[in-house]
C-alpha positions in Angstrom: -145.0 -63.3 -50.2 -147.5 -66.0 -50.8 -148.6 -68.2 -48.0 -150.8 -71.3 -48.2 -151.8 -73.0 -44.9 -152.8 -76.6 -44.8 -156.5 -77.2 -44.1 -157.7 -80.1 -42.1 -157.8 -83.4 -44.0 -156.1 -81.8 -47.0 -153.5 -83.9 -48.9 -150.1 -82.6 -49.7 -150.9 -82.9 -53.4 -153.9 -80.6 -53.0 -151.8 -78.1 -50.9 -149.1 -78.0 -53.6 -151.8 -77.5 -56.3 -153.4 -74.6 -54.4 -150.0 -73.1 -53.9 -149.1 -73.3 -57.6 -152.5 -71.7 -58.5 -151.8 -68.8 -56.1 -148.4 -68.3 -57.7 -149.8 -68.2 -61.2 -152.6 -65.8 -60.2 -150.2 -63.4 -58.5 -147.9 -63.1 -61.5 -144.7 -63.7 -59.5 -143.5 -66.5 -61.8 -144.1 -64.4 -64.9 -142.1 -61.5 -63.5 -139.3 -63.8 -62.5 -139.2 -65.4 -66.0 -139.2 -62.0 -67.8 -136.4 -60.7 -65.6 -134.3 -63.7 -66.4 -133.2 -62.4 -69.8 -132.9 -58.7 -69.1 -129.6 -57.2 -70.3 -127.6 -55.0 -68.0 -126.6 -51.6 -69.4 -123.1 -51.5 -70.8 -120.3 -49.9 -68.7 -118.5 -46.8 -70.1 -115.4 -48.8 -70.7 -117.3 -51.4 -72.8 -119.0 -48.5 -74.8 -115.5 -47.1 -75.5 -114.2 -50.5 -76.7 -117.1 -51.0 -79.0 -116.7 -47.5 -80.4 -113.0 -48.1 -81.1 -113.8 -51.4 -82.8 -116.4 -49.6 -85.0 -114.0 -46.8 -85.9 -111.2 -49.3 -86.8 -113.6 -51.3 -88.9 -114.7 -48.2 -90.8 -111.0 -47.2 -91.4 -110.2 -50.7 -92.7 -113.2 -50.6 -95.0 -112.2 -47.2 -96.4 -108.7 -48.4 -96.9 -109.8 -51.5 -98.9 -112.1 -49.3 -101.0 -109.2 -47.0 -101.8 -107.1 -50.1 -102.9 -110.0 -51.3 -105.1 -110.4 -54.6 -103.3 -114.0 -54.0 -102.5 -116.7 -51.8 -103.9 
């Protein structure tokens, strides 16, 4: 955790500026931003659903090829 204590005679603006610089130097903000878009791993049920969709799509494609509708 990052702490910045106010010095004597220091303005609030300077205190905030020092705090932001400490945050940037520590890399906390960059880690938080990178974790923002991380994907969670798929559950087993979702993996099975995706596999079933893929199998059905493949069967449909083979069926249409057999009929001569697609090449």
